[in-house]
C-alpha positions as CSV (number, residue, x, y, z in Angstrom):
1,M,88.3,248.2,173.0
2,Y,85.5,247.1,174.8
3,R,83.2,244.3,174.3
4,E,80.0,246.5,173.7
5,E,82.1,248.7,171.1
6,I,83.3,245.5,169.2
7,V,79.7,244.1,169.2
8,L,78.5,247.5,167.9
9,K,80.9,247.5,165.1
10,I,80.7,243.8,164.2
11,K,77.0,243.3,164.4
12,P,76.2,245.5,161.3
13,L,78.8,243.7,159.2
14,F,77.6,240.4,160.1
15,S,73.9,241.6,159.6
16,D,74.8,243.0,156.2
17,Y,76.3,240.1,155.0
18,L,74.1,237.3,156.4
19,E,71.0,239.1,154.9
20,K,72.5,239.0,151.5
21,G,72.2,235.1,151.7
22,G,68.8,235.1,153.0
23,F,70.0,234.9,156.7
24,V,69.0,236.8,160.1
25,L,71.5,237.6,162.8
26,V,69.4,236.6,165.8
27,D,72.1,237.4,168.3
28,L,75.8,238.4,168.6
29,R,77.8,237.8,172.0
30,F,81.5,238.6,172.5
31,F,83.3,237.5,175.7
32,K,86.3,236.0,177.1
33,A,86.5,232.4,178.4
34,R,89.6,230.5,179.8
35,G,91.8,233.3,178.0
36,E,90.3,232.8,174.6
37,L,88.0,235.4,172.8
38,I,84.9,233.8,171.7
39,F,82.1,235.1,169.5
40,E,78.9,233.5,169.7
41,V,76.9,234.0,166.7
42,L,73.1,232.8,166.5
43,I,71.8,232.6,162.9
44,D,68.3,231.6,161.3
45,R,66.5,232.1,158.2
46,S,63.4,234.5,158.3
47,E,61.6,231.2,157.1
48,G,62.4,227.7,157.8
49,G,65.5,226.5,159.3
50,I,69.5,226.5,159.0
51,T,71.5,223.5,158.2
52,L,74.6,222.1,159.9
53,D,76.3,222.6,156.3
54,E,75.1,226.2,156.0
55,C,76.6,226.8,159.9
56,T,79.9,225.3,158.7
57,R,80.1,227.7,155.7
58,L,78.6,230.7,157.4
59,N,81.3,230.2,160.4
60,R,84.2,230.4,157.9
61,E,82.6,233.3,156.0
62,L,81.7,235.4,159.0
63,G,85.5,234.4,160.2
64,N,86.5,236.3,156.9
65,V,84.5,239.1,157.3
66,L,85.9,239.5,161.0
67,D,89.7,239.2,159.8
68,A,88.9,241.7,157.0
69,S,87.4,244.2,159.5
70,G,90.6,244.5,161.4
71,Y,88.6,245.2,164.6
72,I,90.1,242.2,166.2
73,Q,94.0,241.7,166.3
74,E,94.2,238.6,168.7
75,S,93.1,235.1,168.1
76,Y,89.4,234.2,168.5
77,A,87.0,231.5,168.4
78,L,83.7,231.9,166.3
């Protein structure tokens, strides 16, 4: 699956999940670096900011969303 296809499939999943918690998906990038798949997710709130604890929690939760999607079969960093 090409990078653009993966982003097009995952972006709505992440957006929907984040919006339920009051967050906004600002950007999503997918690339390979040093042989590792990397998802770079930029998240914010429509008002206010996001805390480090929220980043940690959302990283774990979005990883679960990504795993459940079945779109990525290899290991990745989020």
